[in-house]
C-alpha positions as CSV (number, residue, x, y, z in Angstrom):
1,M,0.0,0.0,0.0
2,T,1.5,3.4,-1.0
3,D,1.0,6.7,0.7
4,N,-0.9,9.4,-1.2
5,K,2.0,11.8,-0.5
6,D,4.4,9.4,-2.4
7,E,2.2,9.3,-5.4
8,R,1.9,13.1,-5.8
9,G,4.3,14.9,-8.0
10,T,6.1,18.1,-7.3
11,L,3.5,20.1,-9.3
12,D,0.6,18.6,-7.4
13,L,-1.4,21.5,-6.0
14,S,-2.3,19.7,-2.7
15,L,1.4,19.0,-2.1
16,L,2.3,22.7,-2.8
17,I,-0.5,23.8,-0.4
18,E,0.8,21.5,2.3
19,Q,4.4,22.7,1.8
20,H,3.2,26.4,1.9
21,K,1.2,25.7,5.1
22,Q,4.3,24.2,6.7
23,E,6.5,27.2,5.6
24,I,3.9,29.6,7.1
25,W,3.8,27.6,10.3
26,N,7.6,27.6,10.5
27,Y,7.7,31.4,9.9
28,K,5.0,32.0,12.6
29,M,7.1,30.0,15.1
30,K,10.2,32.0,14.3
31,E,8.3,35.2,14.5
32,S,6.8,34.2,17.9
33,E,10.3,33.4,19.1
34,W,11.6,36.8,17.8
35,T,8.8,38.6,19.5
36,R,9.4,36.8,22.8
37,T,13.1,37.6,22.6
38,Y,12.4,41.3,21.8
39,N,10.1,41.6,24.8
40,Q,12.7,40.0,27.0
41,L,15.3,42.4,25.7
42,E,13.0,45.4,26.3
43,G,12.3,44.2,29.8
44,N,16.0,43.8,30.5
45,K,16.7,47.2,29.1
46,K,14.2,48.7,31.6
47,I,15.8,46.8,34.5
48,I,19.3,48.0,33.4
49,E,18.1,51.6,33.2
50,E,16.5,51.4,36.7
51,L,19.7,49.8,38.1
52,S,21.8,52.5,36.5
53,S,19.6,55.2,38.1
54,T,19.8,53.5,41.5
55,V,23.6,53.2,41.2
56,T,23.9,56.9,40.4
57,E,21.7,57.8,43.4
58,L,23.7,55.5,45.7
59,R,27.0,57.1,44.5
60,R,25.6,60.5,45.2
61,D,24.4,59.5,48.6
62,N,27.7,57.8,49.4
63,K,29.6,61.0,48.4
64,Y,27.3,63.1,50.6
65,L,27.7,60.7,53.6
66,A,31.5,60.6,53.1
67,K,31.5,64.4,53.3
68,Q,29.4,64.3,56.5
69,I,31.8,61.8,58.1
70,E,34.7,64.0,57.2
71,D,33.0,67.1,58.6
72,Y,32.1,65.2,61.9
73,R,35.7,64.0,62.2
74,E,36.9,67.6,61.8
75,I,34.5,68.8,64.5
76,L,35.6,66.0,66.9
77,K,39.3,66.8,66.1
78,K,38.7,70.5,67.0
79,A,36.9,69.5,70.1
80,G,39.8,67.3,71.1
81,L,37.9,64.1,71.1
């Protein structure tokens, strides 16, 4: 017993339609993967921007606190403590 697919020639319309459907399915799967990857990259980009902002704030706060410590040490030094 032979399979109908085996009997169809390369110009058979039903074979071409099946091949086209498979190509469309493959493309949709790739497109879905690309979209998922793009969304992940955008999410990661936002996280990096937020972390960068936080690091900048922490550096500013650290500099301010270092100055405060320096000022307090100077006050204590002048007071003889």
